[in-house]
C-alpha positions as a Python dict, from the first residue, in 0.01 Angstrom:
ca = {
    (1, 'X'): (0, 0, 0),
    (2, 'X'): (127, 137, 330),
    (3, 'X'): (-100, 104, 629),
    (4, 'X'): (-108, 198, 997),
    (5, 'X'): (-146, -53, 1281),
    (6, 'X'): (-223, -10, 1650),
    (7, 'X'): (-126, -268, 1914),
    (8, 'X'): (-269, -240, 2264),
    (9, 'X'): (-543, -335, 2504),
    (10, 'X'): (-885, -390, 2348),
    (11, 'X'): (-1034, -88, 2521),
    (12, 'X'): (-752, 134, 2394),
    (13, 'X'): (-743, 28, 2030),
    (14, 'X'): (-1116, 17, 1955),
    (15, 'X'): (-1132, 387, 1873),
    (16, 'X'): (-855, 353, 1617),
    (17, 'X'): (-1053, 85, 1433),
    (18, 'X'): (-1331, 341, 1382),
    (19, 'X'): (-1074, 563, 1210),
    (20, 'X'): (-989, 285, 966),
    (21, 'X'): (-659, 173, 1119),
    (22, 'X'): (-575, -194, 1158),
    (23, 'X'): (-594, -289, 1523),
    (24, 'X'): (-432, -572, 1716),
    (25, 'X'): (-605, -599, 2055),
    (26, 'X'): (-388, -789, 2302),
    (27, 'X'): (-431, -911, 2658),
    (28, 'X'): (-84, -1039, 2748),
    (29, 'X'): (283, -980, 2679),
    (30, 'X'): (299, -1292, 2464),
    (31, 'X'): (0, -1191, 2251),
    (32, 'X'): (156, -845, 2209),
    (33, 'X'): (480, -1000, 2083),
    (34, 'X'): (282, -1215, 1839),
    (35, 'X'): (90, -910, 1718),
    (36, 'X'): (416, -719, 1659),
    (37, 'X'): (560, -1013, 1466),
    (38, 'X'): (244, -1035, 1256),
    (39, 'X'): (243, -663, 1184),
    (40, 'X'): (610, -654, 1086),
    (41, 'X'): (570, -956, 856),
    (42, 'X'): (255, -825, 687),
    (43, 'X'): (441, -739, 366),
    (44, 'X'): (441, -1111, 286),
    (45, 'X'): (61, -1082, 251),
    (46, 'X'): (74, -774, 29),
    (47, 'X'): (30, -530, 319),
    (48, 'X'): (301, -323, 471),
    (49, 'X'): (272, -110, 779),
    (50, 'X'): (459, 219, 763),
    (51, 'X'): (362, 305, 1120),
    (52, 'X'): (287, 78, 1413),
    (53, 'X'): (153, 248, 1725),
    (54, 'X'): (208, 47, 2043),
    (55, 'X'): (40, 129, 2372),
    (56, 'X'): (305, 208, 2636),
    (57, 'X'): (174, -40, 2892),
    (58, 'X'): (203, -315, 2630),
    (59, 'X'): (539, -192, 2501),
    (60, 'X'): (704, -212, 2843),
    (61, 'X'): (689, -591, 2815),
    (62, 'X'): (852, -610, 2472),
    (63, 'X'): (1115, -337, 2460),
    (64, 'X'): (1376, -578, 2322),
    (65, 'X'): (1155, -667, 2025),
    (66, 'X'): (1074, -301, 1958),
    (67, 'X'): (1442, -199, 1975),
    (68, 'X'): (1516, -419, 1672),
    (69, 'X'): (1331, -167, 1457),
    (70, 'X'): (1493, 154, 1586),
    (71, 'X'): (1753, 170, 1310),
    (72, 'X'): (1513, 74, 1031),
    (73, 'X'): (1319, 340, 842),
    (74, 'X'): (1007, 127, 819),
    (75, 'X'): (800, 47, 1008),
    (76, 'X'): (818, 339, 1248),
    (77, 'X'): (715, 207, 1589),
    (78, 'X'): (568, 483, 1801),
    (79, 'X'): (473, 441, 2164),
    (80, 'X'): (144, 601, 2264),
    (81, 'X'): (-25, 640, 2603),
    (82, 'X'): (-307, 406, 2693),
    (83, 'X'): (-646, 473, 2844),
    (84, 'X'): (-495, 533, 3187),
    (85, 'X'): (-252, 797, 3062),
    (86, 'X'): (120, 800, 2984),
    (87, 'X'): (380, 607, 3181),
    (88, 'X'): (674, 793, 3026),
    (89, 'X'): (807, 540, 2775),
    (90, 'X'): (692, 738, 2471),
    (91, 'X'): (844, 1064, 2591),
    (92, 'X'): (1165, 886, 2684),
    (93, 'X'): (1191, 732, 2336),
    (94, 'X'): (1125, 1069, 2174),
    (95, 'X'): (1393, 1238, 2386),
    (96, 'X'): (1646, 969, 2290),
    (97, 'X'): (1568, 1008, 1920),
    (98, 'X'): (1597, 1388, 1934),
    (99, 'X'): (1921, 1370, 2131),
    (100, 'X'): (2064, 1123, 1881),
    (101, 'X'): (1964, 1343, 1586),
    (102, 'X'): (2067, 1679, 1734),
    (103, 'X'): (2352, 1575, 1960),
    (104, 'X'): (2214, 1716, 2283),
    (105, 'X'): (1901, 1708, 2496),
    (106, 'X'): (1701, 2007, 2371),
    (107, 'X'): (1372, 1888, 2522),
    (108, 'X'): (1494, 1927, 2880),
}
């Protein structure tokens, strides 16, 4: 069964747990990398994440690990703003994906 995971600071992911999503609260770059590895290897335990949301402030420390999944259809790794608001990584990733799909920057 496909599931949705959220990786980020404890104060940012707690609300997602109330919605029934699997949460991976992290407090360092290393724990974030471990959480991403665990979430992407979950199919070995009978779970598979179709979508993994990663808080932007956490993602900025593991862009290389996230980039490994850009060409794969699953899981979709989507950067989301944290409690303190967006830092621009999510919008930048969206613009790149749209430009790659369409051939030009239509988002401006």
